[in-house]
PyMOL Python script that loads the backbone (N, CA, C, O; Angstrom):
from pymol import cmd

cmd.read_pdbstr("""\
ATOM      1  N   MET A   1      -5.024  -0.747  -8.195  1.00  0.00           N
ATOM      2  CA  MET A   1      -4.795  -0.112  -6.904  1.00  0.00           C
ATOM      3  C   MET A   1      -4.002   1.178  -7.112  1.00  0.00           C
ATOM      4  O   MET A   1      -3.213   1.298  -8.049  1.00  0.00           O
ATOM      5  N   GLN A   2      -4.227   2.120  -6.234  1.00  0.00           N
ATOM      6  CA  GLN A   2      -3.574   3.426  -6.263  1.00  0.00           C
ATOM      7  C   GLN A   2      -2.313   3.384  -5.388  1.00  0.00           C
ATOM      8  O   GLN A   2      -2.302   2.755  -4.329  1.00  0.00           O
ATOM      9  N   ASP A   3      -1.257   4.061  -5.846  1.00  0.00           N
ATOM     10  CA  ASP A   3      -0.060   4.235  -5.021  1.00  0.00           C
ATOM     11  C   ASP A   3      -0.247   5.454  -4.129  1.00  0.00           C
ATOM     12  O   ASP A   3      -0.794   6.472  -4.555  1.00  0.00           O
ATOM     13  N   TYR A   4       0.218   5.339  -2.869  1.00  0.00           N
ATOM     14  CA  TYR A   4       0.117   6.423  -1.896  1.00  0.00           C
ATOM     15  C   TYR A   4       1.450   6.599  -1.184  1.00  0.00           C
ATOM     16  O   TYR A   4       2.210   5.648  -1.001  1.00  0.00           O
ATOM     17  N   LEU A   5       1.715   7.845  -0.786  1.00  0.00           N
ATOM     18  CA  LEU A   5       2.815   8.157   0.111  1.00  0.00           C
ATOM     19  C   LEU A   5       2.188   8.529   1.449  1.00  0.00           C
ATOM     20  O   LEU A   5       1.329   9.407   1.522  1.00  0.00           O
ATOM     21  N   ILE A   6       2.627   7.853   2.502  1.00  0.00           N
ATOM     22  CA  ILE A   6       2.086   8.075   3.837  1.00  0.00           C
ATOM     23  C   ILE A   6       3.182   8.655   4.716  1.00  0.00           C
ATOM     24  O   ILE A   6       4.260   8.076   4.854  1.00  0.00           O
ATOM     25  N   GLU A   7       2.895   9.797   5.301  1.00  0.00           N
ATOM     26  CA  GLU A   7       3.815  10.422   6.254  1.00  0.00           C
ATOM     27  C   GLU A   7       3.355  10.057   7.658  1.00  0.00           C
ATOM     28  O   GLU A   7       2.213  10.306   8.045  1.00  0.00           O
ATOM     29  N   ARG A   8       4.275   9.461   8.408  1.00  0.00           N
ATOM     30  CA  ARG A   8       3.974   9.062   9.787  1.00  0.00           C
ATOM     31  C   ARG A   8       4.915   9.806  10.730  1.00  0.00           C
ATOM     32  O   ARG A   8       6.133   9.645  10.645  1.00  0.00           O
ATOM     33  N   ARG A   9       4.366  10.611  11.618  1.00  0.00           N
ATOM     34  CA  ARG A   9       5.176  11.303  12.618  1.00  0.00           C
ATOM     35  C   ARG A   9       5.353  10.369  13.808  1.00  0.00           C
ATOM     36  O   ARG A   9       4.399  10.077  14.529  1.00  0.00           O
ATOM     37  N   ILE A  10       6.590   9.901  14.005  1.00  0.00           N
ATOM     38  CA  ILE A  10       6.918   8.977  15.086  1.00  0.00           C
ATOM     39  C   ILE A  10       8.189   9.510  15.752  1.00  0.00           C
ATOM     40  O   ILE A  10       9.290   9.209  15.291  1.00  0.00           O
ATOM     41  N   PRO A  11       8.059  10.292  16.820  1.00  0.00           N
ATOM     42  CA  PRO A  11       9.244  10.892  17.449  1.00  0.00           C
ATOM     43  C   PRO A  11      10.318   9.850  17.773  1.00  0.00           C
ATOM     44  O   PRO A  11      10.044   8.819  18.386  1.00  0.00           O
ATOM     45  N   GLY A  12      11.551  10.152  17.342  1.00  0.00           N
ATOM     46  CA  GLY A  12      12.690   9.287  17.632  1.00  0.00           C
ATOM     47  C   GLY A  12      12.835   8.061  16.759  1.00  0.00           C
ATOM     48  O   GLY A  12      13.734   7.254  16.995  1.00  0.00           O
ATOM     49  N   VAL A  13      11.984   7.887  15.759  1.00  0.00           N
ATOM     50  CA  VAL A  13      12.038   6.670  14.940  1.00  0.00           C
ATOM     51  C   VAL A  13      13.399   6.491  14.277  1.00  0.00           C
ATOM     52  O   VAL A  13      13.847   5.363  14.072  1.00  0.00           O
ATOM     53  N   GLY A  14      14.056   7.592  13.944  1.00  0.00           N
ATOM     54  CA  GLY A  14      15.356   7.508  13.285  1.00  0.00           C
ATOM     55  C   GLY A  14      16.465   6.990  14.182  1.00  0.00           C
ATOM     56  O   GLY A  14      17.542   6.637  13.701  1.00  0.00           O
ATOM     57  N   GLN A  15      16.211   6.942  15.482  1.00  0.00           N
ATOM     58  CA  GLN A  15      17.213   6.452  16.423  1.00  0.00           C
ATOM     59  C   GLN A  15      16.954   5.003  16.850  1.00  0.00           C
ATOM     60  O   GLN A  15      17.677   4.462  17.686  1.00  0.00           O
ATOM     61  N   LEU A  16      15.930   4.384  16.279  1.00  0.00           N
ATOM     62  CA  LEU A  16      15.646   2.993  16.642  1.00  0.00           C
ATOM     63  C   LEU A  16      16.730   2.066  16.109  1.00  0.00           C
ATOM     64  O   LEU A  16      17.320   2.312  15.056  1.00  0.00           O
ATOM     65  N   SER A  17      16.976   1.011  16.848  1.00  0.00           N
ATOM     66  CA  SER A  17      17.959   0.008  16.422  1.00  0.00           C
ATOM     67  C   SER A  17      17.379  -0.845  15.298  1.00  0.00           C
ATOM     68  O   SER A  17      16.179  -0.808  15.026  1.00  0.00           O
ATOM     69  N   ALA A  18      18.247  -1.604  14.660  1.00  0.00           N
ATOM     70  CA  ALA A  18      17.801  -2.511  13.596  1.00  0.00           C
ATOM     71  C   ALA A  18      16.769  -3.499  14.130  1.00  0.00           C
ATOM     72  O   ALA A  18      15.795  -3.803  13.441  1.00  0.00           O
ATOM     73  N   ASP A  19      16.967  -4.004  15.346  1.00  0.00           N
ATOM     74  CA  ASP A  19      16.002  -4.944  15.930  1.00  0.00           C
ATOM     75  C   ASP A  19      14.654  -4.275  16.194  1.00  0.00           C
ATOM     76  O   ASP A  19      13.602  -4.883  15.995  1.00  0.00           O
ATOM     77  N   GLN A  20      14.692  -3.021  16.643  1.00  0.00           N
ATOM     78  CA  GLN A  20      13.442  -2.301  16.888  1.00  0.00           C
ATOM     79  C   GLN A  20      12.701  -2.026  15.581  1.00  0.00           C
ATOM     80  O   GLN A  20      11.475  -2.130  15.533  1.00  0.00           O
ATOM     81  N   LEU A  21      13.426  -1.678  14.532  1.00  0.00           N
ATOM     82  CA  LEU A  21      12.799  -1.478  13.233  1.00  0.00           C
ATOM     83  C   LEU A  21      12.239  -2.791  12.688  1.00  0.00           C
ATOM     84  O   LEU A  21      11.183  -2.808  12.056  1.00  0.00           O
ATOM     85  N   LYS A  22      12.944  -3.874  12.934  1.00  0.00           N
ATOM     86  CA  LYS A  22      12.441  -5.191  12.522  1.00  0.00           C
ATOM     87  C   LYS A  22      11.119  -5.484  13.236  1.00  0.00           C
ATOM     88  O   LYS A  22      10.185  -6.007  12.628  1.00  0.00           O
ATOM     89  N   GLY A  23      11.044  -5.147  14.518  1.00  0.00           N
ATOM     90  CA  GLY A  23       9.807  -5.341  15.273  1.00  0.00           C
ATOM     91  C   GLY A  23       8.667  -4.490  14.725  1.00  0.00           C
ATOM     92  O   GLY A  23       7.527  -4.947  14.638  1.00  0.00           O
ATOM     93  N   ALA A  24       8.985  -3.244  14.355  1.00  0.00           N
ATOM     94  CA  ALA A  24       7.969  -2.371  13.763  1.00  0.00           C
ATOM     95  C   ALA A  24       7.473  -2.954  12.439  1.00  0.00           C
ATOM     96  O   ALA A  24       6.276  -2.924  12.154  1.00  0.00           O
ATOM     97  N   SER A  25       8.381  -3.476  11.647  1.00  0.00           N
ATOM     98  CA  SER A  25       7.990  -4.115  10.386  1.00  0.00           C
ATOM     99  C   SER A  25       7.083  -5.308  10.633  1.00  0.00           C
ATOM    100  O   SER A  25       6.102  -5.506   9.917  1.00  0.00           O
ATOM    101  N   ALA A  26       7.407  -6.096  11.637  1.00  0.00           N
ATOM    102  CA  ALA A  26       6.584  -7.263  11.966  1.00  0.00           C
ATOM    103  C   ALA A  26       5.182  -6.831  12.401  1.00  0.00           C
ATOM    104  O   ALA A  26       4.192  -7.466  12.039  1.00  0.00           O
ATOM    105  N   THR A  27       5.103  -5.756  13.172  1.00  0.00           N
ATOM    106  CA  THR A  27       3.805  -5.228  13.599  1.00  0.00           C
ATOM    107  C   THR A  27       2.985  -4.788  12.391  1.00  0.00           C
ATOM    108  O   THR A  27       1.792  -5.080  12.299  1.00  0.00           O
ATOM    109  N   SER A  28       3.636  -4.084  11.467  1.00  0.00           N
ATOM    110  CA  SER A  28       2.953  -3.641  10.259  1.00  0.00           C
ATOM    111  C   SER A  28       2.494  -4.830   9.417  1.00  0.00           C
ATOM    112  O   SER A  28       1.372  -4.842   8.909  1.00  0.00           O
ATOM    113  N   ASN A  29       3.363  -5.825   9.272  1.00  0.00           N
ATOM    114  CA  ASN A  29       3.009  -7.020   8.497  1.00  0.00           C
ATOM    115  C   ASN A  29       1.829  -7.760   9.118  1.00  0.00           C
ATOM    116  O   ASN A  29       0.973  -8.271   8.397  1.00  0.00           O
ATOM    117  N   ALA A  30       1.775  -7.823  10.450  1.00  0.00           N
ATOM    118  CA  ALA A  30       0.661  -8.489  11.125  1.00  0.00           C
ATOM    119  C   ALA A  30      -0.654  -7.759  10.847  1.00  0.00           C
ATOM    120  O   ALA A  30      -1.693  -8.390  10.649  1.00  0.00           O
ATOM    121  N   ALA A  31      -0.601  -6.427  10.834  1.00  0.00           N
ATOM    122  CA  ALA A  31      -1.804  -5.650  10.506  1.00  0.00           C
ATOM    123  C   ALA A  31      -2.207  -5.877   9.050  1.00  0.00           C
ATOM    124  O   ALA A  31      -3.389  -6.041   8.749  1.00  0.00           O
ATOM    125  N   LEU A  32      -1.227  -5.885   8.153  1.00  0.00           N
ATOM    126  CA  LEU A  32      -1.514  -6.116   6.738  1.00  0.00           C
ATOM    127  C   LEU A  32      -2.170  -7.472   6.508  1.00  0.00           C
ATOM    128  O   LEU A  32      -3.033  -7.607   5.641  1.00  0.00           O
ATOM    129  N   ALA A  33      -1.763  -8.478   7.283  1.00  0.00           N
ATOM    130  CA  ALA A  33      -2.316  -9.822   7.126  1.00  0.00           C
ATOM    131  C   ALA A  33      -3.810  -9.872   7.452  1.00  0.00           C
ATOM    132  O   ALA A  33      -4.504 -10.806   7.049  1.00  0.00           O
ATOM    133  N   GLN A  34      -4.303  -8.866   8.180  1.00  0.00           N
ATOM    134  CA  GLN A  34      -5.720  -8.815   8.551  1.00  0.00           C
ATOM    135  C   GLN A  34      -6.573  -8.063   7.531  1.00  0.00           C
ATOM    136  O   GLN A  34      -7.798  -8.012   7.648  1.00  0.00           O
ATOM    137  N   LEU A  35      -5.919  -7.484   6.538  1.00  0.00           N
ATOM    138  CA  LEU A  35      -6.616  -6.609   5.599  1.00  0.00           C
ATOM    139  C   LEU A  35      -6.490  -7.097   4.166  1.00  0.00           C
ATOM    140  O   LEU A  35      -5.560  -7.829   3.826  1.00  0.00           O
ATOM    141  N   GLU A  36      -7.430  -6.687   3.337  1.00  0.00           N
ATOM    142  CA  GLU A  36      -7.358  -6.926   1.904  1.00  0.00           C
ATOM    143  C   GLU A  36      -7.286  -5.580   1.208  1.00  0.00           C
ATOM    144  O   GLU A  36      -7.756  -4.572   1.735  1.00  0.00           O
ATOM    145  N   GLY A  37      -6.698  -5.568   0.028  1.00  0.00           N
ATOM    146  CA  GLY A  37      -6.668  -4.357  -0.767  1.00  0.00           C
ATOM    147  C   GLY A  37      -5.603  -3.369  -0.352  1.00  0.00           C
ATOM    148  O   GLY A  37      -5.763  -2.163  -0.544  1.00  0.00           O
ATOM    149  N   ILE A  38      -4.507  -3.869   0.220  1.00  0.00           N
ATOM    150  CA  ILE A  38      -3.413  -2.996   0.626  1.00  0.00           C
ATOM    151  C   ILE A  38      -2.105  -3.753   0.545  1.00  0.00           C
ATOM    152  O   ILE A  38      -2.043  -4.939   0.868  1.00  0.00           O
ATOM    153  N   GLU A  39      -1.054  -3.063   0.111  1.00  0.00           N
ATOM    154  CA  GLU A  39       0.284  -3.657  -0.021  1.00  0.00           C
ATOM    155  C   GLU A  39       1.313  -2.613   0.381  1.00  0.00           C
ATOM    156  O   GLU A  39       1.258  -1.472  -0.078  1.00  0.00           O
ATOM    157  N   TRP A  40       2.245  -2.997   1.230  1.00  0.00           N
ATOM    158  CA  TRP A  40       3.344  -2.132   1.644  1.00  0.00           C
ATOM    159  C   TRP A  40       4.491  -2.328   0.661  1.00  0.00           C
ATOM    160  O   TRP A  40       4.949  -3.454   0.463  1.00  0.00           O
ATOM    161  N   VAL A  41       4.960  -1.245   0.042  1.00  0.00           N
ATOM    162  CA  VAL A  41       6.040  -1.327  -0.935  1.00  0.00           C
ATOM    163  C   VAL A  41       7.387  -1.090  -0.262  1.00  0.00           C
ATOM    164  O   VAL A  41       8.283  -1.928  -0.364  1.00  0.00           O
ATOM    165  N   SER A  42       7.541   0.045   0.427  1.00  0.00           N
ATOM    166  CA  SER A  42       8.796   0.361   1.111  1.00  0.00           C
ATOM    167  C   SER A  42       8.580   1.570   2.008  1.00  0.00           C
ATOM    168  O   SER A  42       7.557   2.250   1.924  1.00  0.00           O
ATOM    169  N   SER A  43       9.558   1.826   2.865  1.00  0.00           N
ATOM    170  CA  SER A  43       9.509   2.998   3.743  1.00  0.00           C
ATOM    171  C   SER A  43      10.895   3.598   3.883  1.00  0.00           C
ATOM    172  O   SER A  43      11.906   2.901   3.808  1.00  0.00           O
ATOM    173  N   PHE A  44      10.918   4.900   4.086  1.00  0.00           N
ATOM    174  CA  PHE A  44      12.132   5.645   4.403  1.00  0.00           C
ATOM    175  C   PHE A  44      12.002   6.145   5.829  1.00  0.00           C
ATOM    176  O   PHE A  44      10.974   6.709   6.205  1.00  0.00           O
ATOM    177  N   VAL A  45      13.043   5.939   6.624  1.00  0.00           N
ATOM    178  CA  VAL A  45      13.042   6.342   8.029  1.00  0.00           C
ATOM    179  C   VAL A  45      13.929   7.571   8.170  1.00  0.00           C
ATOM    180  O   VAL A  45      15.084   7.567   7.745  1.00  0.00           O
ATOM    181  N   THR A  46      13.375   8.633   8.777  1.00  0.00           N
ATOM    182  CA  THR A  46      14.138   9.844   9.050  1.00  0.00           C
ATOM    183  C   THR A  46      14.131  10.078  10.560  1.00  0.00           C
ATOM    184  O   THR A  46      13.720   9.198  11.318  1.00  0.00           O
ATOM    185  N   GLY A  47      14.572  11.230  10.996  1.00  0.00           N
ATOM    186  CA  GLY A  47      14.671  11.510  12.424  1.00  0.00           C
ATOM    187  C   GLY A  47      13.408  11.235  13.213  1.00  0.00           C
ATOM    188  O   GLY A  47      13.415  10.428  14.143  1.00  0.00           O
ATOM    189  N   ASP A  48      12.319  11.904  12.846  1.00  0.00           N
ATOM    190  CA  ASP A  48      11.061  11.776  13.587  1.00  0.00           C
ATOM    191  C   ASP A  48       9.879  11.396  12.705  1.00  0.00           C
ATOM    192  O   ASP A  48       8.726  11.576  13.099  1.00  0.00           O
ATOM    193  N   LYS A  49      10.159  10.869  11.511  1.00  0.00           N
ATOM    194  CA  LYS A  49       9.088  10.492  10.594  1.00  0.00           C
ATOM    195  C   LYS A  49       9.492   9.278   9.772  1.00  0.00           C
ATOM    196  O   LYS A  49      10.673   8.979   9.600  1.00  0.00           O
ATOM    197  N   THR A  50       8.482   8.595   9.276  1.00  0.00           N
ATOM    198  CA  THR A  50       8.696   7.633   8.198  1.00  0.00           C
ATOM    199  C   THR A  50       7.840   8.085   7.017  1.00  0.00           C
ATOM    200  O   THR A  50       6.773   8.674   7.193  1.00  0.00           O
ATOM    201  N   PHE A  51       8.322   7.801   5.828  1.00  0.00           N
ATOM    202  CA  PHE A  51       7.600   8.063   4.597  1.00  0.00           C
ATOM    203  C   PHE A  51       7.428   6.711   3.926  1.00  0.00           C
ATOM    204  O   PHE A  51       8.397   6.078   3.508  1.00  0.00           O
ATOM    205  N   CYS A  52       6.174   6.280   3.831  1.00  0.00           N
ATOM    206  CA  CYS A  52       5.888   4.917   3.400  1.00  0.00           C
ATOM    207  C   CYS A  52       5.153   4.915   2.064  1.00  0.00           C
ATOM    208  O   CYS A  52       4.206   5.675   1.859  1.00  0.00           O
ATOM    209  N   HIS A  53       5.600   4.058   1.170  1.00  0.00           N
ATOM    210  CA  HIS A  53       4.948   3.856  -0.124  1.00  0.00           C
ATOM    211  C   HIS A  53       4.064   2.626   0.016  1.00  0.00           C
ATOM    212  O   HIS A  53       4.540   1.529   0.307  1.00  0.00           O
ATOM    213  N   TYR A  54       2.774   2.827  -0.195  1.00  0.00           N
ATOM    214  CA  TYR A  54       1.794   1.745  -0.148  1.00  0.00           C
ATOM    215  C   TYR A  54       1.001   1.738  -1.444  1.00  0.00           C
ATOM    216  O   TYR A  54       0.878   2.762  -2.117  1.00  0.00           O
ATOM    217  N   ARG A  55       0.468   0.581  -1.783  1.00  0.00           N
ATOM    218  CA  ARG A  55      -0.549   0.456  -2.822  1.00  0.00           C
ATOM    219  C   ARG A  55      -1.823   0.027  -2.101  1.00  0.00           C
ATOM    220  O   ARG A  55      -1.814  -0.901  -1.292  1.00  0.00           O
ATOM    221  N   ALA A  56      -2.904   0.709  -2.406  1.00  0.00           N
ATOM    222  CA  ALA A  56      -4.149   0.389  -1.703  1.00  0.00           C
ATOM    223  C   ALA A  56      -5.347   0.703  -2.576  1.00  0.00           C
ATOM    224  O   ALA A  56      -5.272   1.509  -3.503  1.00  0.00           O
ATOM    225  N   GLU A  57      -6.450   0.050  -2.262  1.00  0.00           N
ATOM    226  CA  GLU A  57      -7.695   0.300  -2.989  1.00  0.00           C
ATOM    227  C   GLU A  57      -8.230   1.691  -2.702  1.00  0.00           C
ATOM    228  O   GLU A  57      -8.858   2.307  -3.563  1.00  0.00           O
ATOM    229  N   ASN A  58      -7.982   2.196  -1.477  1.00  0.00           N
ATOM    230  CA  ASN A  58      -8.462   3.520  -1.115  1.00  0.00           C
ATOM    231  C   ASN A  58      -7.793   3.969   0.185  1.00  0.00           C
ATOM    232  O   ASN A  58      -7.076   3.200   0.824  1.00  0.00           O
ATOM    233  N   GLU A  59      -8.034   5.212   0.562  1.00  0.00           N
ATOM    234  CA  GLU A  59      -7.423   5.756   1.774  1.00  0.00           C
ATOM    235  C   GLU A  59      -8.000   5.129   3.037  1.00  0.00           C
ATOM    236  O   GLU A  59      -7.317   5.072   4.060  1.00  0.00           O
ATOM    237  N   ASP A  60      -9.234   4.663   2.985  1.00  0.00           N
ATOM    238  CA  ASP A  60      -9.848   4.067   4.172  1.00  0.00           C
ATOM    239  C   ASP A  60      -9.091   2.832   4.648  1.00  0.00           C
ATOM    240  O   ASP A  60      -8.928   2.638   5.853  1.00  0.00           O
ATOM    241  N   VAL A  61      -8.625   1.997   3.723  1.00  0.00           N
ATOM    242  CA  VAL A  61      -7.893   0.796   4.125  1.00  0.00           C
ATOM    243  C   VAL A  61      -6.534   1.177   4.715  1.00  0.00           C
ATOM    244  O   VAL A  61      -6.016   0.467   5.577  1.00  0.00           O
ATOM    245  N   ILE A  62      -5.954   2.285   4.263  1.00  0.00           N
ATOM    246  CA  ILE A  62      -4.711   2.781   4.860  1.00  0.00           C
ATOM    247  C   ILE A  62      -4.971   3.236   6.291  1.00  0.00           C
ATOM    248  O   ILE A  62      -4.185   2.943   7.191  1.00  0.00           O
ATOM    249  N   ARG A  63      -6.068   3.949   6.501  1.00  0.00           N
ATOM    250  CA  ARG A  63      -6.426   4.388   7.857  1.00  0.00           C
ATOM    251  C   ARG A  63      -6.697   3.191   8.771  1.00  0.00           C
ATOM    252  O   ARG A  63      -6.355   3.220   9.953  1.00  0.00           O
ATOM    253  N   GLU A  64      -7.307   2.149   8.226  1.00  0.00           N
ATOM    254  CA  GLU A  64      -7.571   0.951   9.031  1.00  0.00           C
ATOM    255  C   GLU A  64      -6.260   0.258   9.397  1.00  0.00           C
ATOM    256  O   GLU A  64      -6.111  -0.232  10.516  1.00  0.00           O
ATOM    257  N   HIS A  65      -5.318   0.212   8.469  1.00  0.00           N
ATOM    258  CA  HIS A  65      -4.006  -0.347   8.786  1.00  0.00           C
ATOM    259  C   HIS A  65      -3.355   0.447   9.913  1.00  0.00           C
ATOM    260  O   HIS A  65      -2.774  -0.134  10.831  1.00  0.00           O
ATOM    261  N   ALA A  66      -3.452   1.779   9.845  1.00  0.00           N
ATOM    262  CA  ALA A  66      -2.880   2.630  10.899  1.00  0.00           C
ATOM    263  C   ALA A  66      -3.534   2.324  12.241  1.00  0.00           C
ATOM    264  O   ALA A  66      -2.849   2.244  13.261  1.00  0.00           O
ATOM    265  N   ARG A  67      -4.846   2.154  12.247  1.00  0.00           N
ATOM    266  CA  ARG A  67      -5.558   1.856  13.493  1.00  0.00           C
ATOM    267  C   ARG A  67      -5.109   0.517  14.084  1.00  0.00           C
ATOM    268  O   ARG A  67      -4.830   0.422  15.279  1.00  0.00           O
ATOM    269  N   ILE A  68      -5.043  -0.502  13.249  1.00  0.00           N
ATOM    270  CA  ILE A  68      -4.676  -1.839  13.726  1.00  0.00           C
ATOM    271  C   ILE A  68      -3.223  -1.872  14.180  1.00  0.00           C
ATOM    272  O   ILE A  68      -2.914  -2.434  15.231  1.00  0.00           O
ATOM    273  N   SER A  69      -2.334  -1.278  13.401  1.00  0.00           N
ATOM    274  CA  SER A  69      -0.900  -1.347  13.705  1.00  0.00           C
ATOM    275  C   SER A  69      -0.489  -0.414  14.835  1.00  0.00           C
ATOM    276  O   SER A  69       0.500  -0.666  15.523  1.00  0.00           O
ATOM    277  N   GLY A  70      -1.243   0.660  15.026  1.00  0.00           N
ATOM    278  CA  GLY A  70      -0.860   1.657  16.014  1.00  0.00           C
ATOM    279  C   GLY A  70       0.105   2.703  15.487  1.00  0.00           C
ATOM    280  O   GLY A  70       0.563   3.564  16.238  1.00  0.00           O
ATOM    281  N   PHE A  71       0.419   2.632  14.193  1.00  0.00           N
ATOM    282  CA  PHE A  71       1.298   3.611  13.564  1.00  0.00           C
ATOM    283  C   PHE A  71       0.439   4.689  12.900  1.00  0.00           C
ATOM    284  O   PHE A  71      -0.469   4.359  12.136  1.00  0.00           O
ATOM    285  N   PRO A  72       0.701   5.954  13.171  1.00  0.00           N
ATOM    286  CA  PRO A  72      -0.151   7.008  12.606  1.00  0.00           C
ATOM    287  C   PRO A  72      -0.017   7.101  11.091  1.00  0.00           C
ATOM    288  O   PRO A  72       1.007   6.741  10.511  1.00  0.00           O
ATOM    289  N   ALA A  73      -1.072   7.589  10.479  1.00  0.00           N
ATOM    290  CA  ALA A  73      -1.043   7.939   9.051  1.00  0.00           C
ATOM    291  C   ALA A  73      -1.420   9.410   8.994  1.00  0.00           C
ATOM    292  O   ALA A  73      -2.548   9.762   8.649  1.00  0.00           O
ATOM    293  N   ASP A  74      -0.457  10.270   9.339  1.00  0.00           N
ATOM    294  CA  ASP A  74      -0.730  11.690   9.501  1.00  0.00           C
ATOM    295  C   ASP A  74      -1.095  12.377   8.192  1.00  0.00           C
ATOM    296  O   ASP A  74      -1.998  13.213   8.154  1.00  0.00           O
ATOM    297  N   VAL A  75      -0.394  12.024   7.122  1.00  0.00           N
ATOM    298  CA  VAL A  75      -0.679  12.593   5.802  1.00  0.00           C
ATOM    299  C   VAL A  75      -0.692  11.444   4.798  1.00  0.00           C
ATOM    300  O   VAL A  75       0.263  10.671   4.710  1.00  0.00           O
ATOM    301  N   ILE A  76      -1.780  11.342   4.046  1.00  0.00           N
ATOM    302  CA  ILE A  76      -1.910  10.328   3.000  1.00  0.00           C
ATOM    303  C   ILE A  76      -2.035  11.067   1.673  1.00  0.00           C
ATOM    304  O   ILE A  76      -2.979  11.830   1.469  1.00  0.00           O
ATOM    305  N   THR A  77      -1.077  10.839   0.770  1.00  0.00           N
ATOM    306  CA  THR A  77      -1.044  11.554  -0.495  1.00  0.00           C
ATOM    307  C   THR A  77      -1.033  10.564  -1.656  1.00  0.00           C
ATOM    308  O   THR A  77      -0.135   9.725  -1.732  1.00  0.00           O
ATOM    309  N   PRO A  78      -2.005  10.641  -2.556  1.00  0.00           N
ATOM    310  CA  PRO A  78      -1.951   9.797  -3.744  1.00  0.00           C
ATOM    311  C   PRO A  78      -0.721  10.147  -4.592  1.00  0.00           C
ATOM    312  O   PRO A  78      -0.388  11.321  -4.753  1.00  0.00           O
ATOM    313  N   ILE A  79      -0.062   9.139  -5.124  1.00  0.00           N
ATOM    314  CA  ILE A  79       1.097   9.333  -5.997  1.00  0.00           C
ATOM    315  C   ILE A  79       0.599   9.320  -7.435  1.00  0.00           C
ATOM    316  O   ILE A  79      -0.041   8.364  -7.873  1.00  0.00           O
ATOM    317  N   ASN A  80       0.898  10.390  -8.163  1.00  0.00           N
ATOM    318  CA  ASN A  80       0.437  10.514  -9.550  1.00  0.00           C
ATOM    319  C   ASN A  80       1.444  10.023 -10.568  1.00  0.00           C
ATOM    320  O   ASN A  80       1.092   9.788 -11.723  1.00  0.00           O
ATOM    321  N   GLY A  81       2.694   9.865 -10.156  1.00  0.00           N
ATOM    322  CA  GLY A  81       3.727   9.411 -11.073  1.00  0.00           C
ATOM    323  C   GLY A  81       5.074   9.429 -10.372  1.00  0.00           C
ATOM    324  O   GLY A  81       5.186   9.862  -9.225  1.00  0.00           O
ATOM    325  N   THR A  82       6.078   8.963 -11.063  1.00  0.00           N
ATOM    326  CA  THR A  82       7.435   8.970 -10.513  1.00  0.00           C
ATOM    327  C   THR A  82       8.394   9.497 -11.561  1.00  0.00           C
ATOM    328  O   THR A  82       8.168   9.372 -12.765  1.00  0.00           O
ATOM    329  N   ILE A  83       9.468  10.089 -11.072  1.00  0.00           N
ATOM    330  CA  ILE A  83      10.572  10.484 -11.933  1.00  0.00           C
ATOM    331  C   ILE A  83      11.863  10.079 -11.250  1.00  0.00           C
ATOM    332  O   ILE A  83      11.894   9.855 -10.040  1.00  0.00           O
ATOM    333  N   SER A  84      12.911   9.987 -12.021  1.00  0.00           N
ATOM    334  CA  SER A  84      14.241   9.629 -11.512  1.00  0.00           C
ATOM    335  C   SER A  84      15.272  10.188 -12.488  1.00  0.00           C
ATOM    336  O   SER A  84      14.909  10.762 -13.514  1.00  0.00           O
ATOM    337  N   PRO A  85      16.558  10.022 -12.173  1.00  0.00           N
ATOM    338  CA  PRO A  85      17.554  10.462 -13.139  1.00  0.00           C
ATOM    339  C   PRO A  85      17.364   9.822 -14.519  1.00  0.00           C
ATOM    340  O   PRO A  85      17.639  10.451 -15.540  1.00  0.00           O
ATOM    341  N   ALA A  86      16.898   8.582 -14.543  1.00  0.00           N
ATOM    342  CA  ALA A  86      16.687   7.896 -15.816  1.00  0.00           C
ATOM    343  C   ALA A  86      15.583   8.529 -16.653  1.00  0.00           C
ATOM    344  O   ALA A  86      15.583   8.407 -17.878  1.00  0.00           O
ATOM    345  N   THR A  87      14.636   9.209 -15.992  1.00  0.00           N
ATOM    346  CA  THR A  87      13.530   9.847 -16.709  1.00  0.00           C
ATOM    347  C   THR A  87      14.050  10.957 -17.624  1.00  0.00           C
ATOM    348  O   THR A  87      13.489  11.199 -18.693  1.00  0.00           O
ATOM    349  N   GLY A  88      15.132  11.636 -17.199  1.00  0.00           N
ATOM    350  CA  GLY A  88      15.645  12.763 -17.966  1.00  0.00           C
ATOM    351  C   GLY A  88      16.624  12.396 -19.056  1.00  0.00           C
ATOM    352  O   GLY A  88      17.159  13.285 -19.719  1.00  0.00           O
ATOM    353  N   VAL A  89      16.879  11.116 -19.265  1.00  0.00           N
ATOM    354  CA  VAL A  89      17.845  10.686 -20.270  1.00  0.00           C
ATOM    355  C   VAL A  89      17.184  10.504 -21.606  1.00  0.00           C
ATOM    356  O   VAL A  89      17.847  10.143 -22.579  1.00  0.00           O
TER     357      VAL A  89
END
""", "prot")
cmd.dss("prot")
cmd.show_as("cartoon", "prot")
cmd.util.cbc("prot")
cmd.orient("prot")
């Protein structure tokens, strides 16, 4: 499976409470349970966007997850590699 970074524009997402974010996670998990060939790794929440790391067979299954969950997948970018402070040591 390919790793992808998904940018989701969701106005005000950074101001959601912990309970509201938990609900969003549950919605995403329910959509994932209906699909094969996709795995949610993690997400970063900012002011008006989330940046989500997914593993998926292809971009189409990511778009289907967005359709089912109701969360946009505005930009889908394949991840070619990762670096960190440890990479430079």
